[in-house]
C-alpha positions in Angstrom: 41.5 -22.6 -42.6 43.6 -20.2 -40.6 47.4 -20.2 -41.0 50.2 -18.4 -39.2 53.7 -18.2 -40.6 56.6 -16.8 -38.6 60.3 -17.0 -39.1 62.5 -17.1 -36.0 66.2 -17.0 -35.4 67.0 -20.1 -33.4 69.5 -19.7 -30.5 68.7 -22.8 -28.5 66.6 -25.9 -28.9 63.2 -24.3 -28.2 61.0 -21.5 -29.6 57.8 -19.8 -28.3 55.0 -19.1 -30.7 52.4 -16.5 -29.7 49.0 -17.0 -31.3 46.2 -14.4 -31.9 43.5 -14.4 -29.2 40.8 -16.0 -31.4 43.0 -18.6 -33.1 42.0 -22.2 -33.2 42.0 -24.2 -29.9 44.0 -27.1 -31.5 46.9 -26.6 -33.9 49.5 -28.6 -35.8 53.0 -27.3 -35.6 55.5 -28.1 -38.3 59.1 -26.8 -38.0 61.2 -26.4 -41.2 64.5 -24.8 -41.8 64.3 -21.7 -43.9 65.9 -22.1 -47.3 68.7 -19.7 -48.1 67.1 -18.3 -51.2 66.0 -14.8 -52.0 62.3 -14.0 -51.5 60.6 -14.1 -54.9 59.3 -10.7 -56.0 55.6 -10.9 -56.7 55.9 -9.3 -60.1 58.8 -11.5 -61.1 56.8 -14.6 -60.2 53.8 -13.6 -62.4 56.1 -12.6 -65.2 57.5 -16.1 -65.1 54.0 -17.6 -65.2 53.1 -15.3 -68.1 56.3 -16.5 -70.0 55.2 -20.1 -69.6 51.7 -19.4 -70.7 53.1 -17.6 -73.8 55.3 -20.6 -74.7 52.3 -22.9 -74.3 50.2 -20.7 -76.5 52.9 -20.6 -79.2 52.9 -24.4 -79.3 49.5 -24.3 -80.9 48.3 -27.1 -78.6 45.2 -26.7 -76.3 45.8 -27.1 -72.5 43.0 -27.6 -70.1 42.7 -25.8 -66.8 43.3 -28.5 -64.2 41.6 -26.5 -61.4 38.5 -26.3 -63.6 38.6 -30.0 -64.3 38.7 -30.7 -60.5 35.7 -28.4 -59.9 33.8 -30.3 -62.6 34.8 -33.7 -61.3 33.6 -32.8 -57.8 30.5 -31.0 -58.9 31.5 -27.6 -57.5 
């Protein structure tokens, strides 16, 4: 699947979206307001993930990989 994400300043009730030449012939357009939150730093994101994984490991419990379970269920 191809995806195009652009953020535009809105000054009226319309916007123009320019697509790459070889983009799909039929598209779905969804317009959402941009949240006023800072962009997450890539390293900060993964550091947070690592902290959660460490907490789960310290619990002594075993947690399955849901993505792996989906693959098994669907025979991938």
